[in-house]
C-alpha positions, -999 to 999 in steps of 0.1 A, spaced: 470 -316 -215 442 -310 -190 414 -285 -196 389 -276 -169 354 -270 -183 326 -252 -164 301 -280 -171 272 -260 -155 278 -227 -175 256 -217 -204 220 -217 -214 219 -254 -223 242 -269 -196 251 -295 -187 237 -312 -219 257 -294 -245 288 -288 -223 292 -325 -216 286 -334 -252 311 -308 -263 337 -320 -238 333 -356 -250 336 -344 -286 368 -325 -278 384 -352 -257 379 -377 -286 390 -353 -314 420 -337 -297 432 -364 -272 428 -341 -242 417 -347 -206 386 -325 -201 376 -321 -165 339 -316 -161 334 -292 -132 299 -291 -116 271 -311 -101 284 -348 -102 249 -364 -105 238 -341 -134 271 -345 -152 272 -383 -148 236 -385 -162 248 -367 -193 279 -388 -197 258 -419 -198 244 -407 -231 278 -408 -248 304 -434 -256 333 -424 -234 354 -456 -239 391 -446 -240 383 -410 -231 395 -391 -201 366 -369 -189 367 -369 -151 341 -352 -129 353 -325 -105 325 -318 -80 312 -283 -75 280 -277 -55 270 -242 -67 264 -224 -100 267 -187 -110 235 -180 -128 232 -158 -159 211 -132 -141 233 -129 -110 256 -99 -102 289 -113 -114 314 -102 -88 290 -106 -59 281 -141 -70 318 -151 -75 326 -139 -40 296 -154 -23 296 -188 -41 331 -202 -33 321 -237 -45 306 -224 -78 317 -244 -108 335 -214 -123 355 -209 -91 363 -245 -87 375 -247 -124 397 -216 -119 412 -232 -88 421 -262 -108 442 -240 -131 456 -220 -102 468 -251 -84 483 -266 -115 457 -294 -118 448 -282 -152 462 -258 -178 432 -239 -189 397 -228 -179 367 -228 -203 332 -215 -197 300 -206 -215 286 -192 -183 279 -156 -171 307 -137 -189 310 -111 -161 312 -139 -136 339 -156 -157 359 -124 -158 355 -119 -120 364 -155 -113 395 -154 -134 406 -120 -120 400 -130 -83 413 -166 -87 442 -162 -111 451 -126 -109 466 -104 -136 499 -112 -152 524 -90 -134 527 -57 -153 494 -60 -171 472 -31 -162 439 -46 -174 429 -79 -190 411 -78 -224 384 -101 -237 391 -110 -274 373 -126 -303 380 -137 -338 361 -115 -363 354 -125 -399 370 -103 -426 380 -103 -462 417 -107 -454 438 -136 -467 434 -152 -432 396 -147 -433 395 -130 -399 409 -104 -376 416 -106 -339 395 -80 -320 400 -68 -284 386 -56 -261 350 -68 -266 336 -63 -231 360 -66 -202 367 -28 -199 341 -2 -209 363 26 -195 400 25 -205 432 46 -205 456 50 -234 482 27 -218 456 0 -215 449 1 -253 487 0 -260 489 -32 -239 459 -47 -256 478 -42 -289 508 -60 -275 488 -90 -262 467 -91 -294 498 -91 -316 513 -119 -297 482 -140 -297 477 -135 -335 513 -145 -341 518 -173 -316 483 -189 -316 467 -179 -349 499 -182 -369 499 -147 -385 535 -135 -389 542 -99 -380 505 -91 -375 493 -56 -384 478 -38 -354 452 -10 -358 432 10 -334 395 18 -341 389 54 -349 366 78 -368 392 84 -395 422 67 -409 445 98 -407 468 105 -378 452 128 -353 416 116 -360 394 103 -333 388 109 -296 415 122 -272 418 86 -259 424 72 -294 449 99 -303 469 94 -271 468 56 -273 480 58 -310 511 77 -299 519 51 -274 513 23 -299 536 39 -325 565 35 -300 555 -1 -291 575 -31 -303 548 -44 -326 536 -37 -362 512 -7 -355 496 5 -387 475 34 -373 438 41 -373 412 18 -388 376 28 -395 346 5 -391 347 -4 -428 384 -12 -426 378 -39 -401 357 -61 -424 380 -52 -453 409 -69 -434 432 -39 -433 444 -50 -398 451 -84 -384 446 -72 -348 420 -45 -340 422 -27 -307 394 -8 -290 378 -3 -257 353 -29 -243 323 -7 -249 330 -1 -286 342 -37 -292 311 -52 -277 289 -29 -299 309 -39 -330 306 -77 -325 269 -76 -316 260 -52 -344 279 -74 -369 262 -105 -356 227 -90 -359 235 -76 -394 248 -110 -407 216 -127 -394 194 -100 -410 212 -103 -444 211 -141 -445 174 -140 -435 166 -113 -461 183 -132 -489 165 -165 -480 131 -146 -480 137 -130 -513 147 -163 -529 116 -180 -516 94 -152 -530 107 -158 -566 102 -192 -583 131 -187 -607 153 -175 -579 146 -207 -560 162 -227 -588 193 -205 -587 192 -207 -549 194 -245 -550 225 -243 -572 240 -217 -550 232 -236 -517 269 -248 -512 280 -212 -515 255 -199 -490 266 -227 -466 302 -215 -470 293 -179 -463 272 -189 -433 301 -210 -419 325 -180 -423 302 -158 -403 293 -184 -377 309 -177 -342 306 -214 -334 336 -221 -357 359 -201 -335 347 -215 -302 354 -187 -278 374 -156 -269 406 -156 -249 407 -134 -218 442 -121 -222 461 -106 -193 451 -130 -165 477 -154 -152 460 -185 -166 446 -195 -200 409 -186 -199 384 -190 -228 349 -175 -226 322 -184 -251 286 -176 -258 259 -185 -232 238 -200 -260 267 -223 -272 259 -257 -286 282 -288 -283 301 -278 -314 309 -244 -300 321 -260 -267 343 -284 -286 359 -255 -305 363 -234 -273 382 -263 -258 403 -264 -290 410 -227 -286 422 -233 -250 445 -262 -262 460 -239 -289 467 -211 -263 484 -236 -240 504 -253 -267 517 -220 -280 525 -207 -244 506 -175 -248 511 -167 -211 549 -169 -215 548 -148 -247 529 -120 -230 553 -121 -200 582 -119 -224 564 -91 -244 562 -70 -212 599 -74 -206 607 -64 -242 585 -33 -240 601 -19 -208 
């Protein structure tokens, strides 16, 4: 399997991207193409033992910066690392595209370069979200690709999310819910009510509305919402988890007796921190474009990049593109 990594994307590229690529190539036995400035990438590769690994450099002379207008930059910079990596997928020279770069740029590059799967109205950006379910997580989409949506978009998000949860994450007959202000039928905005009616008739296990508290409780395996709401959910949750962990640590340090208990509970705290750590999941799949695309945090470290490449591998191995195309046929 060949994965194309945007080696210049992210706050700490190409240092962490190259490190993560080498790590993934070693752990998973993949070919990881490093797309970007050849000199900068080669200098980073020299810091690692790459004996027996396949980490070729694919030259790209430009970079889409974090502060650039996404679609304008993608159109203007034809030789940007993102665009070159996407072309590798489009031409069959690799099977997936991974980036920690400008997320809007990644969305635009994938849309312009790969196009949507025929029949998909809008792509959706997804993430794995920690919960109290038996799996320990839910699959949440959309988390930022579409701030304005129509009911039929949300119904398709449910189909794509259900297939990803089943095929890639290994959850049989995943429960699909839609975010609303109440769990009863008929609650929520006009958009949610209309989307829920479409989802009831869809060929997946739709369980109805889920409130904010239901997401973390694990009532649904797949949680569907618009990109505006989804983005607020994940960023609020991330900020809240950091605040709580920091507050607990501060309170323990302020009490001598609590520090003793804190030392004994340290493994438990590490376990909780790992469960809430986005780095464990790597990145989110952009579902609906005609090529496996994984987008991860701009501040990603090497471990996150490694896991984002793993997520790309899993999506390819389980043929998520074929599953979505078959899902569209079944829903007609």
